[in-house]
Z-matrix of the N, CA and C atoms (Angstrom, degrees):
N
C 1 1.457
C 2 1.521 1 109.84
N 3 1.344 2 116.15 1 151.75
C 4 1.458 3 121.27 2 179.71
C 5 1.513 4 111.79 3 -77.23
N 6 1.284 5 115.24 4 174.84
C 7 1.455 6 120.68 5 177.54
C 8 1.519 7 109.45 6 -74.35
N 9 1.339 8 114.95 7 152.76
C 10 1.460 9 121.42 8 -179.47
C 11 1.524 10 110.51 9 -93.32
N 12 1.345 11 115.87 10 137.17
C 13 1.458 12 122.46 11 179.44
C 14 1.515 13 109.13 12 -133.40
N 15 1.328 14 116.40 13 135.80
C 16 1.459 15 122.37 14 173.40
C 17 1.521 16 108.03 15 -120.39
N 18 1.325 17 115.47 16 137.16
C 19 1.458 18 119.41 17 172.31
C 20 1.517 19 108.25 18 -109.11
N 21 1.323 20 115.86 19 126.06
C 22 1.459 21 122.91 20 177.96
C 23 1.521 22 107.80 21 -92.01
N 24 1.328 23 115.96 22 103.06
C 25 1.455 24 121.08 23 -175.97
C 26 1.515 25 110.51 24 84.66
N 27 1.322 26 116.86 25 79.38
C 28 1.472 27 120.89 26 -169.47
C 29 1.524 28 114.67 27 -82.56
N 30 1.324 29 118.75 28 -13.28
C 31 1.469 30 119.37 29 178.43
C 32 1.513 31 111.92 30 56.87
N 33 1.330 32 117.76 31 -119.57
C 34 1.469 33 121.50 32 -179.53
C 35 1.520 34 112.38 33 -94.40
N 36 1.329 35 117.10 34 -0.66
C 37 1.460 36 120.12 35 172.65
C 38 1.510 37 116.79 36 90.05
N 39 1.326 38 118.08 37 14.18
C 40 1.463 39 119.72 38 -177.98
C 41 1.532 40 111.75 39 -59.45
N 42 1.328 41 116.65 40 -49.72
C 43 1.470 42 120.20 41 -178.90
C 44 1.520 43 110.12 42 -63.05
N 45 1.317 44 116.99 43 -42.40
C 46 1.471 45 120.77 44 179.60
C 47 1.525 46 111.11 45 -61.88
N 48 1.322 47 116.94 46 -41.39
C 49 1.466 48 120.22 47 179.79
C 50 1.525 49 111.03 48 -64.22
N 51 1.320 50 116.90 49 -43.61
C 52 1.466 51 120.30 50 178.64
C 53 1.525 52 109.89 51 -63.27
N 54 1.333 53 116.71 52 -42.97
C 55 1.469 54 120.45 53 179.77
C 56 1.524 55 111.31 54 -64.81
N 57 1.324 56 117.21 55 -41.42
C 58 1.467 57 120.33 56 178.71
C 59 1.527 58 110.28 57 -64.39
N 60 1.311 59 116.41 58 -39.39
C 61 1.470 60 120.43 59 176.48
C 62 1.531 61 110.48 60 -62.26
N 63 1.324 62 115.94 61 -32.06
C 64 1.458 63 121.58 62 178.42
C 65 1.514 64 113.45 63 -85.18
N 66 1.313 65 116.86 64 13.48
C 67 1.463 66 123.93 65 173.95
C 68 1.526 67 114.59 66 74.32
N 69 1.321 68 117.01 67 20.27
C 70 1.456 69 119.34 68 171.82
C 71 1.523 70 109.13 69 -76.03
N 72 1.310 71 116.81 70 149.90
C 73 1.465 72 122.49 71 167.24
C 74 1.526 73 104.80 72 -85.95
N 75 1.334 74 117.18 73 110.36
C 76 1.459 75 122.77 74 -167.22
C 77 1.527 76 111.85 75 -104.82
N 78 1.340 77 115.12 76 139.22
C 79 1.457 78 121.87 77 167.27
C 80 1.522 79 107.01 78 -122.11
N 81 1.327 80 116.21 79 113.13
C 82 1.464 81 122.41 80 176.92
C 83 1.519 82 107.99 81 -91.23
N 84 1.330 83 116.97 82 128.35
C 85 1.460 84 120.22 83 179.30
C 86 1.522 85 109.85 84 -127.24
N 87 1.320 86 114.71 85 149.82
C 88 1.454 87 120.41 86 175.54
C 89 1.520 88 108.49 87 -163.43
N 90 1.329 89 115.51 88 162.39
C 91 1.460 90 123.00 89 176.73
C 92 1.528 91 110.65 90 -81.17
N 93 1.327 92 115.94 91 -22.06
C 94 1.460 93 121.31 92 -176.62
C 95 1.526 94 111.16 93 -108.23
N 96 1.324 95 116.19 94 127.66
C 97 1.466 96 121.35 95 179.70
C 98 1.530 97 111.09 96 -60.23
N 99 1.334 98 116.87 97 -34.18
C 100 1.466 99 120.43 98 -179.60
C 101 1.526 100 111.42 99 -61.30
N 102 1.321 101 117.14 100 -36.37
C 103 1.470 102 120.52 101 178.89
C 104 1.521 103 110.24 102 -63.81
N 105 1.315 104 116.44 103 -39.67
C 106 1.465 105 119.99 104 178.59
C 107 1.525 106 110.42 105 -66.54
N 108 1.334 107 116.39 106 -38.54
C 109 1.466 108 120.35 107 177.58
C 110 1.531 109 110.96 108 -65.09
N 111 1.333 110 117.46 109 -43.75
C 112 1.471 111 120.93 110 176.10
C 113 1.522 112 110.33 111 -57.91
N 114 1.316 113 116.16 112 -43.63
C 115 1.464 114 120.97 113 -178.86
C 116 1.521 115 110.83 114 -62.53
N 117 1.325 116 116.83 115 -45.72
C 118 1.470 117 120.67 116 179.13
C 119 1.527 118 111.08 117 -60.83
N 120 1.329 119 116.59 118 -45.69
C 121 1.468 120 121.08 119 -179.52
C 122 1.525 121 110.59 120 -64.09
N 123 1.330 122 116.95 121 -45.21
C 124 1.464 123 119.81 122 -178.56
C 125 1.524 124 112.17 123 -64.99
N 126 1.319 125 117.48 124 -37.09
C 127 1.469 126 119.50 125 176.42
C 128 1.530 127 110.16 126 -66.29
N 129 1.329 128 116.89 127 -43.86
C 130 1.467 129 120.47 128 179.65
C 131 1.529 130 110.86 129 -62.93
N 132 1.327 131 117.14 130 -43.29
C 133 1.473 132 120.69 131 -179.82
C 134 1.525 133 112.78 132 -65.16
N 135 1.313 134 115.80 133 -20.58
C 136 1.464 135 120.22 134 177.80
C 137 1.521 136 112.03 135 -97.86
N 138 1.342 137 116.07 136 14.75
C 139 1.453 138 120.86 137 174.36
C 140 1.515 139 114.96 138 71.74
N 141 1.322 140 116.74 139 23.26
C 142 1.462 141 120.77 140 -179.45
C 143 1.519 142 110.22 141 -95.79
N 144 1.314 143 117.61 142 150.21
C 145 1.459 144 119.35 143 174.53
C 146 1.527 145 109.20 144 -66.05
N 147 1.318 146 117.82 145 158.66
C 148 1.467 147 120.23 146 179.65
C 149 1.533 148 110.92 147 -56.29
N 150 1.331 149 115.42 148 141.03
C 151 1.459 150 119.70 149 175.25
C 152 1.521 151 108.70 150 -108.99
N 153 1.315 152 115.60 151 159.85
C 154 1.464 153 120.72 152 178.39
C 155 1.524 154 109.10 153 -73.89
N 156 1.328 155 116.08 154 139.29
C 157 1.459 156 121.60 155 175.85
C 158 1.519 157 108.44 156 -130.49
N 159 1.320 158 114.68 157 153.31
C 160 1.462 159 118.24 158 179.59
C 161 1.522 160 109.75 159 -152.82
N 162 1.324 161 114.54 160 131.03
C 163 1.455 162 122.33 161 176.06
C 164 1.527 163 107.52 162 -79.76
N 165 1.336 164 116.98 163 119.53
C 166 1.469 165 119.38 164 179.31
C 167 1.521 166 110.39 165 -136.65
N 168 1.315 167 114.43 166 158.12
C 169 1.461 168 123.62 167 175.89
C 170 1.523 169 106.43 168 -119.42
N 171 1.333 170 117.68 169 121.04
C 172 1.461 171 120.64 170 -177.67
C 173 1.523 172 112.14 171 -61.51
N 174 1.334 173 117.68 172 -22.57
C 175 1.468 174 120.19 173 179.05
C 176 1.515 175 111.73 174 -73.40
N 177 1.321 176 116.88 175 -17.15
C 178 1.463 177 121.88 176 -179.45
C 179 1.528 178 107.69 177 -143.98
N 180 1.318 179 115.85 178 67.03
C 181 1.460 180 121.63 179 -175.42
C 182 1.527 181 110.38 180 -64.54
N 183 1.323 182 118.05 181 128.35
C 184 1.467 183 120.23 182 178.92
C 185 1.531 184 110.90 183 -59.81
N 186 1.321 185 116.07 184 142.18
C 187 1.470 186 120.64 185 -177.71
C 188 1.525 187 112.25 186 -82.19
N 189 1.333 188 117.65 187 -8.31
C 190 1.468 189 120.19 188 -175.51
C 191 1.535 190 113.64 189 -103.05
N 192 1.318 191 117.99 190 18.91
C 193 1.465 192 120.16 191 179.87
C 194 1.521 193 112.26 192 -69.88
N 195 1.308 194 117.18 193 -31.19
C 196 1.456 195 120.91 194 -176.21
C 197 1.514 196 110.68 195 83.02
N 198 1.339 197 115.43 196 -168.36
C 199 1.457 198 119.80 197 179.92
C 200 1.524 199 109.90 198 -115.77
N 201 1.320 200 114.47 199 158.39
C 202 1.458 201 121.56 200 -172.99
C 203 1.522 202 110.30 201 -132.30
N 204 1.316 203 114.96 202 147.27
C 205 1.462 204 121.10 203 176.46
C 206 1.526 205 110.84 204 -67.60
N 207 1.326 206 115.10 205 -34.71
C 208 1.461 207 121.07 206 -178.73
C 209 1.529 208 108.74 207 -134.39
N 210 1.335 209 115.65 208 131.52
C 211 1.463 210 123.11 209 174.69
C 212 1.524 211 106.02 210 -119.65
N 213 1.325 212 116.90 211 126.79
C 214 1.463 213 120.33 212 -179.30
C 215 1.521 214 110.68 213 -127.07
N 216 1.329 215 114.83 214 150.33
C 217 1.462 216 121.68 215 175.74
C 218 1.522 217 107.54 216 -156.35
N 219 1.317 218 116.44 217 143.71
C 220 1.465 219 120.95 218 179.65
C 221 1.522 220 109.93 219 -136.35
N 222 1.323 221 115.75 220 130.68
C 223 1.464 222 123.41 221 177.66
C 224 1.527 223 111.85 222 52.66
N 225 1.328 224 115.52 223 54.69
C 226 1.466 225 120.90 224 -177.68
C 227 1.531 226 112.97 225 -116.90
N 228 1.319 227 119.21 226 6.65
C 229 1.467 228 121.54 227 -173.90
C 230 1.525 229 112.53 228 -104.60
N 231 1.328 230 117.34 229 32.48
C 232 1.458 231 121.35 230 -172.20
C 233 1.523 232 114.99 231 -91.02
N 234 1.318 233 119.65 232 -13.96
C 235 1.468 234 121.90 233 176.64
C 236 1.522 235 109.04 234 -107.66
N 237 1.322 236 116.99 235 149.76
C 238 1.462 237 122.10 236 -176.01
C 239 1.526 238 113.23 237 -54.87
N 240 1.317 239 118.32 238 -38.13
C 241 1.467 240 121.61 239 -176.95
C 242 1.528 241 113.21 240 -80.19
N 243 1.323 242 117.57 241 -16.46
C 244 1.468 243 119.75 242 -170.31
C 245 1.527 244 115.87 243 -68.30
N 246 1.334 245 121.38 244 -34.65
C 247 1.469 246 118.23 245 178.85
C 248 1.530 247 113.00 246 -55.18
N 249 1.321 248 117.17 247 -45.86
C 250 1.471 249 120.49 248 179.18
C 251 1.522 250 110.84 249 -67.71
N 252 1.327 251 117.19 250 -40.15
C 253 1.464 252 120.24 251 -178.34
C 254 1.525 253 111.99 252 -68.39
N 255 1.319 254 117.54 253 -40.09
C 256 1.469 255 120.61 254 179.38
C 257 1.523 256 110.18 255 -69.25
N 258 1.332 257 117.22 256 -42.12
C 259 1.469 258 119.79 257 177.39
C 260 1.529 259 110.32 258 -60.74
N 261 1.334 260 116.93 259 -41.35
C 262 1.469 261 120.62 260 178.30
C 263 1.524 262 110.88 261 -65.37
N 264 1.328 263 116.93 262 -41.71
C 265 1.469 264 120.38 263 179.59
C 266 1.526 265 110.70 264 -63.76
N 267 1.320 266 117.09 265 -40.37
C 268 1.465 267 120.18 266 177.07
C 269 1.520 268 109.67 267 -64.03
N 270 1.321 269 116.52 268 -46.30
C 271 1.464 270 120.83 269 179.64
C 272 1.529 271 111.20 270 -58.91
N 273 1.319 272 117.13 271 -38.75
C 274 1.472 273 121.68 272 -178.35
C 275 1.525 274 113.33 273 -75.43
N 276 1.325 275 118.21 274 -28.27
C 277 1.470 276 120.15 275 -171.74
C 278 1.529 277 114.81 276 -110.50
N 279 1.306 278 117.98 277 -10.86
C 280 1.464 279 120.92 278 -176.30
C 281 1.526 280 110.96 279 -81.62
N 282 1.328 281 115.93 280 125.27
C 283 1.466 282 121.13 281 177.04
C 284 1.528 283 109.25 282 -63.60
N 285 1.318 284 115.92 283 160.03
C 286 1.464 285 121.80 284 -177.20
C 287 1.520 286 112.56 285 -51.39
N 288 1.314 287 117.37 286 -44.63
C 289 1.467 288 120.92 287 -179.72
C 290 1.528 289 111.61 288 -106.16
N 291 1.331 290 115.94 289 25.28
C 292 1.459 291 121.16 290 -175.87
C 293 1.516 292 113.97 291 -82.61
N 294 1.316 293 114.35 292 175.89
C 295 1.457 294 123.43 293 -179.49
C 296 1.522 295 108.69 294 -132.12
N 297 1.321 296 116.15 295 131.99
C 298 1.466 297 120.97 296 172.66
C 299 1.523 298 108.11 297 -112.31
N 300 1.320 299 115.53 298 140.31
C 301 1.460 300 122.59 299 176.97
C 302 1.520 301 108.12 300 -125.60
N 303 1.320 302 116.22 301 123.75
C 304 1.457 303 121.44 302 179.18
C 305 1.524 304 108.02 303 -125.22
N 306 1.326 305 116.04 304 122.50
C 307 1.464 306 121.88 305 176.85
C 308 1.524 307 108.43 306 -101.11
N 309 1.327 308 115.62 307 133.48
C 310 1.462 309 120.27 308 -177.59
C 311 1.528 310 110.34 309 -136.88
N 312 1.342 311 116.93 310 128.89
C 313 1.465 312 120.44 311 -179.08
C 314 1.533 313 113.64 312 -89.92
N 315 1.325 314 116.90 313 32.28
C 316 1.461 315 119.95 314 177.45
C 317 1.510 316 114.32 315 89.52
N 318 1.298 317 117.47 316 29.14
C 319 1.468 318 120.83 317 177.76
C 320 1.529 319 109.91 318 -69.53
N 321 1.331 320 115.99 319 159.92
C 322 1.462 321 120.80 320 -177.25
C 323 1.521 322 113.37 321 -66.25
N 324 1.318 323 117.44 322 -16.82
C 325 1.455 324 120.74 323 -178.00
C 326 1.513 325 114.94 324 -85.57
N 327 1.325 326 118.89 325 0.70
C 328 1.469 327 120.83 326 -174.92
C 329 1.525 328 112.39 327 -63.08
N 330 1.327 329 118.34 328 -48.74
C 331 1.473 330 120.58 329 -179.10
C 332 1.527 331 111.39 330 -65.61
N 333 1.343 332 119.27 331 -47.60
C 334 1.467 333 118.67 332 176.94
C 335 1.530 334 112.75 333 -60.86
N 336 1.325 335 117.43 334 -33.54
C 337 1.462 336 120.94 335 178.29
C 338 1.526 337 110.60 336 -62.15
N 339 1.316 338 116.61 337 -44.18
C 340 1.467 339 119.84 338 178.36
C 341 1.524 340 110.63 339 -60.71
N 342 1.331 341 116.96 340 -43.45
C 343 1.470 342 121.14 341 178.18
C 344 1.523 343 111.21 342 -62.94
N 345 1.333 344 116.63 343 -41.96
C 346 1.470 345 120.88 344 179.68
C 347 1.528 346 110.78 345 -62.79
N 348 1.318 347 116.96 346 -42.38
C 349 1.469 348 120.33 347 178.77
C 350 1.518 349 110.39 348 -61.58
N 351 1.324 350 116.78 349 -49.60
C 352 1.470 351 120.49 350 -179.27
C 353 1.524 352 111.03 351 -61.11
N 354 1.326 353 117.03 352 -38.24
C 355 1.458 354 121.57 353 178.67
C 356 1.523 355 113.02 354 -64.48
N 357 1.312 356 116.97 355 -20.92
C 358 1.464 357 122.23 356 178.38
C 359 1.525 358 111.67 357 -98.08
N 360 1.310 359 116.94 358 7.71
C 361 1.457 360 120.07 359 179.94
C 362 1.514 361 113.76 360 78.44
N 363 1.315 362 116.47 361 22.23
C 364 1.460 363 120.98 362 177.22
C 365 1.528 364 108.71 363 -99.64
N 366 1.315 365 116.19 364 134.15
C 367 1.463 366 120.99 365 176.19
C 368 1.519 367 107.90 366 -86.06
N 369 1.323 368 116.54 367 124.95
C 370 1.462 369 120.88 368 -178.44
C 371 1.518 370 109.17 369 -122.59
N 372 1.314 371 115.11 370 134.61
C 373 1.458 372 121.15 371 -178.01
C 374 1.520 373 109.00 372 -136.00
N 375 1.307 374 115.41 373 135.59
C 376 1.464 375 121.40 374 175.25
C 377 1.520 376 106.68 375 -82.79
N 378 1.324 377 116.95 376 110.84
C 379 1.462 378 119.68 377 -172.20
C 380 1.525 379 114.23 378 -103.16
N 381 1.312 380 116.51 379 -15.81
C 382 1.458 381 118.76 380 -177.54
C 383 1.513 382 109.14 381 -156.91
N 384 1.307 383 116.49 382 138.33
C 385 1.459 384 121.59 383 171.74
C 386 1.516 385 106.65 384 -130.30
N 387 1.319 386 115.87 385 112.84
C 388 1.463 387 121.40 386 -176.38
C 389 1.523 388 109.83 387 -110.49
N 390 1.322 389 117.83 388 121.73
C 391 1.460 390 120.11 389 177.83
C 392 1.525 391 111.31 390 -70.76
N 393 1.327 392 114.95 391 147.82
C 394 1.463 393 121.63 392 177.40
C 395 1.519 394 107.31 393 -131.03
N 396 1.310 395 116.88 394 129.47
C 397 1.460 396 121.29 395 178.36
C 398 1.525 397 107.93 396 -149.30
N 399 1.332 398 115.81 397 111.03
C 400 1.464 399 118.86 398 179.13
C 401 1.528 400 111.84 399 -104.90
N 402 1.332 401 116.42 400 15.69
C 403 1.454 402 120.21 401 -179.33
C 404 1.511 403 113.12 402 94.59
N 405 1.320 404 116.96 403 -25.03
C 406 1.457 405 122.33 404 178.49
C 407 1.522 406 110.73 405 -113.98
N 408 1.308 407 115.80 406 -43.50
C 409 1.463 408 122.42 407 -177.77
C 410 1.521 409 108.67 408 -115.45
N 411 1.324 410 115.22 409 133.45
C 412 1.462 411 120.75 410 176.43
C 413 1.520 412 108.58 411 -129.08
N 414 1.308 413 116.87 412 124.83
C 415 1.461 414 121.98 413 173.26
C 416 1.522 415 108.65 414 -162.52
N 417 1.315 416 116.03 415 -177.24
C 418 1.461 417 121.01 416 178.77
C 419 1.510 418 109.54 417 -121.76
N 420 1.312 419 115.91 418 144.04
C 421 1.458 420 121.71 419 172.67
C 422 1.522 421 106.39 420 -102.32
N 423 1.321 422 115.39 421 128.46
C 424 1.460 423 121.64 422 -179.76
C 425 1.519 424 108.47 423 -107.51
N 426 1.318 425 116.08 424 136.24
C 427 1.458 426 121.82 425 175.88
C 428 1.521 427 108.27 426 -107.60
N 429 1.333 428 115.38 427 123.41
C 430 1.462 429 122.05 428 177.32
C 431 1.521 430 109.11 429 -103.57
N 432 1.318 431 115.53 430 137.41
C 433 1.460 432 123.16 431 175.23
C 434 1.525 433 106.28 432 -109.72
N 435 1.324 434 116.51 433 126.98
C 436 1.460 435 121.52 434 -174.77
C 437 1.520 436 109.06 435 -126.95
N 438 1.321 437 114.94 436 133.02
C 439 1.469 438 122.03 437 177.29
C 440 1.513 439 108.31 438 -137.63
N 441 1.311 440 115.45 439 165.92
C 442 1.459 441 119.28 440 173.02
C 443 1.525 442 108.14 441 -71.98
N 444 1.321 443 116.11 442 134.73
C 445 1.477 444 120.32 443 -177.89
C 446 1.524 445 110.63 444 -74.17
């Protein structure tokens, strides 16, 4: 069997589709049912077998999710409460030797998120900073790599 991957906040399912294509056993999660529907449609349109989806609320993370080899999240640190909730979700779902990847486009929650991870005994490292400039908006997307310390 392939490695297990969970996406926290799957949006339109791009990451999930790429992971499923790469033979991961994928669980797409989001707070909004529409995001799960977009993910299912996008995976089907790309010729992928159906992936598992689950409606979840980070404030009340289900205890039966299990652990995953890879935990991913992108642009999820935009609300004040989210850094602590995302760090907790990673801590709850990351396998002992797993890897979490969080991409952030400079949201205000980035610094508190790093503190929350460290406070939970998670090692967090900024591994990539990619500039983005479309002529109107300029910022950088930072990729964090998180493991159990």
